[in-house]
N, C-alpha and C positions, 0 to 999 in steps of 0.2 A: 611581239606586237609593237613595243616601244621603238625598237630599232627600225621596223618597217615604216612607222609614222615619221620618225626622224629623217629617214632616207627620202621619203616623199616630200617632206618640207624642204629639205636641202636641194632636191632636184627643182622644185618650184622656184625657190629663191635664185638658184643659179640661172634658170631660164629667164627670170625677170631681169636680172642684172645683165645677162647677155643681150636681151632685147633692147634694154635701155642704152647700152653701149652702141649697138647697131644703129638705133635711131639717131643718136647724137652724130655719129660719123656720116650717116646718110644725109641728114638735113644740113650739116655743116659743109658737106661737099657741094651743095647747091648755092652757097653764098659766094659771091665774087671774092677772090683772094685778097683784093685790095682792101676789103672791109675786114679788119682784124677782129676775130671773135675772141672774147676773153673767157666766157663761161656761159652755159645754158641757164636761162631763167626759168623757162617752162617748155616742155615738150609733151604734147598730148595728141590724141587722135581717136578716131572711131572708125571701125571697119566691119564689114560683113563678108560673106563669101565672094561677092563679085566686085566690090569697090570699097573705097575708104577715103577719109579726109583727115589730114593732120596739120598741126601747126607747131612751129618752133620759134621761140623768142630767145635771142642771144644778147648778152651784154657785149658791148664793143670795147676795144682796147682804148687806152688814153691817147695813143698815137692817132688812131682813127678819129676819135672825137676832136682832137686838135686840128687834124687836117680838114674835117668838115667845118669847124669854126673858122679856119683861115680861108678856105677856098669856097665855102658855101656850095651852091648847086653845081658849080664846075667840078667839084670832086666827084659827084655822083654821075656826071655826064661821061666820065672817063672809065666807068666800070665796064667790064666785059662779063658776059654770062658764061659760067663754067660749061664745059662740054656735056656734063651729066644732065644739065637742064635743057639741052638742045635736041632732045630725041624726037619730039613731036610738036607740030605747030597747030594741029587740029584736035580739039577735045573729043571728037567723035571716035577717033582711033582708040580702041580698048587696049588696056594693058601697057600703055606707053605714058611716059611723063609728058607734061604739057609745057610748052615754051610760051612765055608771055612776051608781048612786044617790048622792045628795049625801054620805051618810055613808061611802061607799067612795072618795071622791076623795083624801083625805089620811089616811095612817095613821102613827102614831108607831112607829118601829122603834129600840128601844134609845135611844141618845143622839142619833140623827139623825132626819131626816124624809124620807119618800119620798112623792112625788106620783105617783099612778096616773091616767093619762088614757086 
């Protein structure tokens, strides 16, 4: 019985780690390459059988922070949306990712930056 419980716990932990790694790579693939990602701060979401919603907050590299400090909003104007984020332009289409207008990709919030994908 102990071996069975240990096996189930090990399987659950493995699935959790695998899902966390998948989420990291999926969300980070939607961030423009020019924005250097240093590490994930928080990745969370909620879903049911038909739909879901998730968020990911990443820390940026020092090089990206320096570029934003030097260039300001001009740095953000040169960003290109990754192909993974360009699948759908209408939220009505089920099962497809949504593309936001270019001006909605990045918004300044106080002293920090938020990237919406």
